[in-house]
N, C-alpha and C positions, 0 to 999 in steps of 0.2 A: 504494500500500500504506500505509494509515493504521492504526497499531496501536490497537486498542480501549482505552478508558480503564481497563478492568478489568485490563489488563496493565501499567499505568503504573509499578508498583513492581517489575516483573520485567525482567531483561535477557535479550536473545536471545543464545544461544551460537553458536559457529561452525557447528553442525549445523542451525541454523534453529529450534531448540526453545527455548522460554522457561523460565527457572527451573531449579532443581535441588533434589533432596530426598535426605535420608539415610534409608535403610530401617531401621526399628527391628526389634528382635528378634522382636516378635510377628508380623511379616509376612515374616521372612527366609526361612522355608521356602517360602512361596508365591512369593516373588520369585526364589528359585533355580530353581524349576521353570519359571516364566514366562520367565525370561531364557534358559533352555536351549531352550525351544520357539521363542522369538523368533529364535534363531540359524539356524533352518531356512530354506531357500530355497523360496519359493512361486511356482510358475509361474502359478497361477490362484487369486487370493485368494478369490473368491466360491465356487469349488468347495470349497476348504478350509473356509470358514466354514459351508457347508451341511451339513457332517458334524456340526456341534455346535450350530447355531442354525437355526431356520426363517427363511429370508430373507423369504418372502412374509408370514409372520406379523409379523415385526418391522418390515417396511416399513409394514404396516398400522398397527401401534402407533405408529410414529414420526409418521405422518401425523395420527393422532388427537391426539397430544401437540402437534405443531407448530400445529395449528389453534387451540390454546388460548393461543398466544404472541402478544403484541401486535405491531403493525407495528414494524419495526426493533428487535425484541427480541433479547436475547442469552441463549444457553443454555450451561450448564456440563454437559458430559458426563463424568462421573467414571468412570474405568476404561474409557475409550472405545477403547482398544487401536488397531486399524487404522482406526477411524473410518468403518466401512462403513455405519453407519446413516444417514450424512449424504451419501452419494455422489451422491444426486439432488436434494439440497436446493436447489441453485442453479436448478433447473428450475421449482420450484413456490413457493419462498419465498426469492428472492434477497435479500430485505431482512434476513433473519435472520443473525446471527453465532453461530457455535458455537466454544466453547473446549473442546478435548479434553484432559482431564487423565489421565495414566496413571503408575503407579508404576514401570513398566518402560520405560526410555528407548528401548530397542531396538524396542519396539512402536510408538513414535512415528516411528521411522525407517521402519517398514513403512507407517505412515499417510501419510508423505510420498510414498512410491512409489505407493501406491494412489490417493490423492486428487489427486496431481499439482498442477495449476495452481490448485486451490481453496485450497491451503495459503497462509496469509498474505494471503488475499483475503477469504473469508467463513468460513474455518475456521483456527483457530490451535491450536498444540500447546504443552502445558505439562507439564513433568515435575513431578509432585506426588503427594501422599499424601491419600487421602480423609479422613483424620482430622485433617489439618493443612493445609487449603487456604490458599494464600498469596494470598487476595483480600480486599478490604475488605468490610465489612458491607454488606448491601443492594445488591449489585452485579448480580445476575442475574434475568432474568424466568422462567427455567426451569432445573430441575435434573433431569437424566436419568442413570440408571445401569442397565445391563443385565448381570445375572449377575456383578457385581463385589462388591457389599457382602456377598454370601453368603460371600465369602472373607476378610472383614475381621473379626478377632476382636473388635475394639472397635466393634461395630455402632452403639452409642448415640453414641459420639463422632463417627462419620461422619454420623449423622442431625443431631446438633447443628450440625455444620459446614454441612450442607445448609440448615438453617433460618437460620443466620447469614448466609450469602452471598446468600440469596434476598431480593428486594424484597418488600414487602407486596403481596399479590395474586399472587406468583410461584407457578408450578406445580411440583409435585414428583412424579416418577414413578420407581419403583425396581422392577426385575424380578429375581427369583431362582428357582432350582429349587424346586419345591414338595414339601413333605413329604406325599407321596401314599400313602394306605393301599394302593391297588392296586399301586403300584410296590414297596412293601415286601413284598407277597406274591410278586410276580414275582421280585424279587431273592432271596427266601428259597428259592423253588422252583428257582432256578438255582444255589443254594449260594453266593451272593455276599453280602458285607456291605452293608447299606443304611445308610449313615451319615447321620444327621440333624443331628448337631452334633459334629464331631470331625475327625480327620485321615484323609483318604482314601488308602488304600494307601501310607501313609508319605510322601506327596508334598505334599499341600496341605490347608488347612483349609476345611471346608464347613459352613455352617449353613443348612439348607433353610428357606425362608420358612414362618412359622407365626404363630399368634395373638399370641405374646409379642412378636415383632418388630412386628407391627401396632400393638400397644399402645404400644410405645416410640415409634413414629412419631407416634401420636395425642397422646401426652403431651408430646413435644418441640414439636410444632407447635401444640398446644392447639386442635386442629381435628379434625373428622370425617375418617376415612380410608376410602376405598373400595377394594375389591379387584377384580382382574380375573384370570380364569383364561385361559391361552393355551397354545399348542402342544398342542392336544388330540389331533391325529393324529400329529404329528412325534415319533418315538420312536427316536433314534439308538442308545439302549441295546439296543433290540430289532432293530436293523438296519433300522428304518423311517425312513431318513434321506432317501429320495428326495422326501419331502414338503418338504424344506427348500430345494430348488433354486429359484433365482430364476425368477419368472414361471410356475411350473408351476400347472396348474389345481387340482391336489390341494392345493398349498400355499395357493392363494387361498381354497379351500374351508375349509382349516384356519383361515385368518385370519378368515373370516366367523363361524366357530364360537366365536371368542374372546369372552368376556363375563363378566358378573357372576353369572350364574345358578349357584346352589350345586350343581346336579347336574353341572355341568362339572368340579367338583373330583374326580369319580370318575376321569376320564381325563386331566386336565390335567398337563402336565409342569412348567408354570411358573405362578407366582403373582406378581402385582405389587400394589404399594401406591401410592395416588394421593391427594394432598391439596393444599391451597392454603395459603400462609402468610397468616394473617389480617392485615387492616389494623389499625393501632394505633387504639384508641378515641379518638374526638374529645372533648377536654376539655369539661366542662360549664362554660359561661361564668358560670353563677350561683354556682358554688362559689368 
């Protein structure tokens, strides 16, 4: 067990998790809800996950992302929770190291139970805040976040931190629930509030992915940002969550449907932003 250099300024606590963070007022409501959820006992982690995320879709997205990471690269997963995205990483990219950062320490305890022997081998756990990452500049080859930054009121601060900790050429991918016109109509027909930017049912903050967020990512990284639509069929809000189960053929079909085509925005539940941290310009020797 050799601790990666990115953790050199962090100490490991008795629970095997590195670092600690103080939750600020802006995220206290979210933290209270997430801490309460983390206290539940889960007999089957993947079954629970499939009610909220499409496992086949996100497995597909993870593989696409990992393919862009260089040999022996290191990824920072911000808001990684139970770490389920990386459960099979050792089978196809054992050279890669993943550092999972989560605001809720209890989530990382679940990650230890779920990922077992992978912890402190190729996956490491850090208690931290997306807006104040305790890593040195230019440390990571990849930054991954799935449905986490949508709950962070200081979105731009989190993006600045992503840009700071990524190496030049590092890959950025961030997934959030999409501000879908179709879903807005569905919610209205059901008499439900469709929150695009605000507090959901008095429990947590949500800002659905939109063009403003894409512009923020582009401005901070000073680079082009591409978008991908995903979870085209998976709709747990409409009780269509059987698409989310691991290895189902319908889920695999949903994964294939994911892409950049604008027409997908009609049905997509999720929108993601992707970019690369540019390399510093080479100084002109003649100057």
